[in-house]
C-alpha positions as CSV (number, residue, x, y, z in Angstrom):
1,M,35.3,5.3,-12.3
2,S,33.7,6.3,-9.0
3,K,34.4,10.0,-9.5
4,R,32.9,9.8,-13.0
5,L,29.8,8.1,-11.7
6,K,29.4,10.6,-8.9
7,K,29.8,13.5,-11.3
8,F,27.3,12.0,-13.6
9,T,24.7,11.5,-10.9
10,I,25.2,15.0,-9.5
11,E,24.7,16.5,-13.0
12,E,21.5,14.3,-13.5
13,I,20.0,15.4,-10.2
14,T,20.7,19.1,-10.8
15,S,19.1,18.9,-14.2
16,I,15.7,17.9,-12.8
17,N,13.6,21.0,-12.6
18,T,10.7,20.7,-10.1
19,T,8.6,23.5,-8.9
20,N,7.2,23.8,-5.4
21,L,3.7,23.4,-6.8
22,Q,4.6,20.1,-8.4
23,M,6.0,18.8,-5.2
24,K,2.9,19.8,-3.2
25,M,0.6,18.3,-5.8
26,M,2.5,15.0,-5.9
27,G,2.7,14.8,-2.1
28,G,-0.9,15.7,-1.7
29,A,-1.9,13.0,-4.2
30,L,0.2,10.4,-2.5
31,V,-1.2,11.2,1.0
32,G,-4.8,11.4,-0.4
33,L,-4.5,8.0,-2.1
34,N,-3.0,6.5,1.0
35,I,-5.8,7.8,3.2
36,L,-8.4,6.6,0.7
37,L,-6.9,3.1,0.6
38,M,-6.7,2.9,4.4
39,V,-10.4,4.0,4.7
40,F,-11.4,1.4,2.1
41,V,-9.5,-1.4,3.8
42,G,-10.9,-0.4,7.2
43,L,-14.4,-0.4,6.0
44,Y,-14.0,-3.7,4.1
45,W,-12.7,-5.5,7.2
46,T,-15.1,-4.0,9.7
47,N,-18.3,-3.2,8.0
48,P,-20.3,-6.3,6.9
49,F,-22.3,-4.4,4.3
50,V,-19.3,-3.1,2.5
51,H,-17.7,-6.5,2.6
52,L,-20.9,-8.1,1.2
53,Y,-21.1,-5.5,-1.6
54,F,-17.5,-6.1,-2.8
55,A,-16.9,-9.7,-1.9
56,G,-20.4,-11.1,-2.5
57,R,-20.4,-12.9,0.8
58,P,-20.7,-11.8,4.4
59,L,-17.9,-11.5,6.9
């Protein structure tokens, strides 16, 4: 059973066709969204005006 499962997973992995451009776009999107989230959270926690705008109450 283990050999059949291993063969099946190897065949599935090799059948995925990804291009270098797709990998760069996906990685760039992931990094970009992560940086955007970190900036938003940092501003939300440290800037009273941003916190007031989104939460409706001051820090």
